[in-house]
N, C-alpha and C positions, 0 to 999 in steps of 0.2 A: 645481538638481534640478526635477522639477515633477511635483506629482500633482495628477491630476483626478479626482473622483468620477465613478462610471458607474453610471447608474439600471439597478437589475434588480428583479424583483418579489420574488426568494424571499429574496435576502440582504440582512443586515443592513447591510454595506457591502463595497465595490468600488471599486477604486482602480488608476490607469493611473498606472503609477511612469516617468518619463524623466527621463534625464540625458545631454544632447549631448556634456557634455566627455569621459564615460567610454563613450559608448556604448551606456548602461542602457535599453533598453525593455522593460516588465513589466508585471505586475499583480499586487494584493493584493487576495484575497477572503476576506472572512469571512460565513461562512452562518449562525453561530449562536452566541451566547454563553450561552443560557439555564443550562445545566450549569457554565459558568466561563469564563475569558478562551480565547480561542478557539486552537488548536495545529494546527501542521501544517507540512511542510517547503515547503524552496526547491527548486523543479525548474527547471531551465537543459535547453532542447531547441533544436533548428533548427526551430523552427515554421515554417512556408509564411507565416502571417500573424498579425495583431493577432487579428483574429478567433479563428482556430484557439488561440491563446494564451490568449484570455479565456475561452472555452468549455472548455479544460483547467482552468483554473483555478477555474471555477465547479463543473465535476464533480466536481474532485478535493476541493473545500471541503465541498462538501454529504457527498460519503463521507467525510469525517475527522469530521463532526459524527454521522455513523452509527456510524464506528469508534469513538471515544471513547465513545458512548452504549452501544454494545454491551460495550467493556472494563468500563462503570462507572466511568469516569474523570472527575472533576470538572474536565473541559476542554470547550470549545465545537469548534467547527471552523474551520480557514481552511485556505488555501494560500496561497502566492506563485510565481509562475512569471517567468522571464528568457528574452526570444527571443536563442537565440545558440548558437552552439556552443561548448560548454565546454571541449574542446580549443584553439580557436582564439581564442575572442573573450573567454574570463574572466581578469581581473585585478583585483587587488587593491583597486585605483581603484573597479571597478566593484560590487566585491560592497560596498563601503563606502559606497557610494552606495545602494545596496539597505538596506543594514542603517539607514541615516538615515530611510528611508522606513518601515521598520517600525517604528523609534525615535520615530516621530511618531505613531504608532495609539498610545502610551502605556499598552501593558502589554494593549490588546484583541487584539493577536494574538502569539503566539510562533511564531518560525520554527524550523527545524532541517534537517538533510542530508536531502536529496531525491536524486532522479536527475539527474546531471551536478554532483554537490556532494560535498564530503569533511568531513572533521572539522576538516581545517587550513582548510576556508573557512569554517566555523563560529566559528573561533578568529578570523579577519581580521573579519567581521561583529560580533563581539563587541567589537571595539575602538572602535565607535560605538553602540551597544545593549545594554542588560542582558537584551534579551527575546529571546534566543537560546540553543538548547540543542543537544544530541549533540555536545558539547564536550568533547575527553579531558583537556584543563587547566584545566578548574574543579573547584572544590569541590562534590562529590556529581555532577561528569560523567559523562556517561552514556557518551561515545564512539560508535564505528561502531554504529548499531542493527541492520545488517544479520543477524548471529548470531542477536540475538532474535527480530527476525522471522522467519527461516527456522525458527527452532524452535517457534514459535507454528503456521505453515504445516504442519511436517511433524506436529505432533501432531491439526491438520484430517485432513490427508491418513489416518493412522492411523485417526482416530475414524471419517470416512465410509467408509473400507475395511472395518471393521469391520461396520458398517450393511449396505452395499450385496454386499460379497463374502465376509463371515462369516469373517474372517482375523484373526488378534489379530498378526500382522506381516507386511511385506510382502516376505519371502524368497520370490523368484523370480516376482514380479509384474513387469511392465512399466510403469516411469511415462515419460510422454512430460514432457519441462521444456522449455518455449518463454522463454529468454531466461537467459542466464548471466552476469548483473551480479552485482552482490555478494551479493544474497539468493538468486538463484537458484543461485550457484555453493554458497555454504553449505548449503542446502538439497540439492543433489545429493551432497554429501558424506555428509548425514541419512540419506538415501534408500538411498545403497550400503552404508552401514554397517547399516542394516535388512537388507540381503541384496536391496533390488530390483535390477531392470537396468533401464539407463538410457539411452533415447533423447534426444538434445539437438539445439537448435538455436539460433543465435544470428547476427544481425547482421555479427560479427567472427568470421571464420572462424579466428582466432588461438586464442579463446577455446573454440572448438568442438575444435579440435586439441587443447589442454591437457584439456580434460575427456574425450577419446578415451584420450589416454595416461594421466590419472588413474584413470580408472574403467572401462575398457574400454567406454564410451559407443557407441553407435550414432550417428552425425552424420547429420541430417535437415536437409533444405532449409528454411528458414523458413516457406513458404508450405507446407510436407506436414506439420508437426510436429502440427497438431490432429488428423489425419484417419488417423495410421498405426496399426496394430494394437496398443494398448495398453490395458490394466486402467484406469489412471490417467492422467488428461490435468492438467497443473500449468501454467497459465499465468502467467509470472513477468516479462512485458515490459509491454507497453503496455496500455492499454484497449481495451473493444469487440469482442474476439476474439471472443465469443460471440453470434452475432448470426444475423440470418435464412439467411444463406447457410452458415456454416461449423457451425450446429449440426447441420443434416442430414447433414453429413459427419464428425462425431465417431463414433470407433470405440470409445472409452471407455466404461466404465459409472461411473465416479466423475470427478466435476471438480473440482479443489482445487489454487488457487496462490497466489501473492503480489501480483500485478497487482491494482491499482486498478480499480472501475469495469469489471469483466469483462464484464457486462450490456451489450451497447448500447443495449437498450432496458429496461424493467420486463416487458415481456412474454417478455421471453426466457428469464428464469427459468421461465414457465409452459411454455415449448418444449421446456426442459430435461426438465421435469417429466414430459410427454407423451410423450418419446422414452423415457423410465424410465433417465433417466441425473441421477445425484445428484449436485447441485451444493450447496459447501459455500459459504456467502455469502463473498464475499472482505472485506468488511469487519469480519468474526469473524475467519476464517482467519488474515489479514495484520494482528492488532491486537498483534500482538507488539514491533514496532519503538515504536509510540505509547507503549506501557506502560514500554518502556526510558526514552525521552525524558520522560515524565512525571514520572519518579521525581526527576529533575534539576531537571523545572518545579518541582515541589512540596518541594523540598530534603527528601526521604528522607534520612536518615540509613543504615540498613541498606538500601542499594539492592539488593543480589542477592536478600535474603529475600524482600523487596517484591515485586520482581519476578516470583521464582519463585512466589509466592502467585497475584499477578495471573493467570499463563501459566493454572496449573492451573484458577481459576475461569473464567478463558476458554473452557478446555477443557469445562468441564462446561457453559457456556452452549452450545457448539456442541454436546454431547450433548442438550439438552433442546430445541434447533431440530432438529436430525435427527428426536428422537423424536418431537416433535410433528409436525412434517410428515406422519412416517409414519401417523402415527394419524390424522389428518385428510385423508390424500390430497392433498396439496397441495405447492407450491414450499417448500423452507427457505428462499429468500430472503423470501415471505409472511410466512412464522413470523417470521424475523431482523426484519423492519421492522417487525414489529407488537412485537415485545419491545423495540425500540428508541422508538418509538412511547411505550408504556408507561413507560419510564424518564423521558423528557423531561415526560410530562405530570405524572409524580408532582413534579417538578423544578419545574413551575412552579404546582402547588397551594399 
């Protein structure tokens, strides 16, 4: 196995990881350890190039710094990515090779489950390094973080709906959900339980079919889901969906979802605000998963109580963000980034 340092301006450490024997090529990016050891999941996708994979690791690790700070966790931001199709290329040996690369960072980065990964994969990685969370078989193990992530996003949707739509629940509202992965699926169940009508899309037509059967959801083509008539749009797939092209096409009054890095550029938060669309910043809305994982990393004894308390605190943070944005007539994303900057400044003092 080979690890090669990649020089960047903003990140503390970035490593290219390769292992010809297992077919591993990937990156580990540590954005910041100012608040504590960097934590963030391991993602496996069939990236088109190493440059695309590196860019994803850089953006995602920066997002984890913001997410951990917004959730008031003693953790910094990091992320790891593997280039490959998880259905075809993922093997135990490849996972162990990545685990050895994580172990080589001596606790400066903790990995966990993300797109293309499972709790079983985390157990395999844990065979070669202790710096892995999201396990179901370990003391204080947190298991699959998806249900907790979905709960946090659901809270954010309801909070934003109160602000923009003046409602106390989602009964009779249409929510368009982009992406039916683990988090998107759990989120749909919560939305349906609150009375929402669902419109859904996914690149896997089988999952769409299951959603139609389970919740009488409306099936929508992936390229159209952001623009259909719905009060709320919930991006739960890959990042960059809110951009100069798609924002003018949005019909929703509220955007709140689980996807990381939903804004393609910082200016897109302002574009949403100028259109009168209320955006719940993603690194606050989707913080439930890292809260769940943090309980494992920190060795919290009463994990369920601690996680519930942190989710409540995150909901209060979202309320503070939306209220301040309304009072100052600015994008909620600007307020959220300001809160993160203040918390990191206090930690550095």
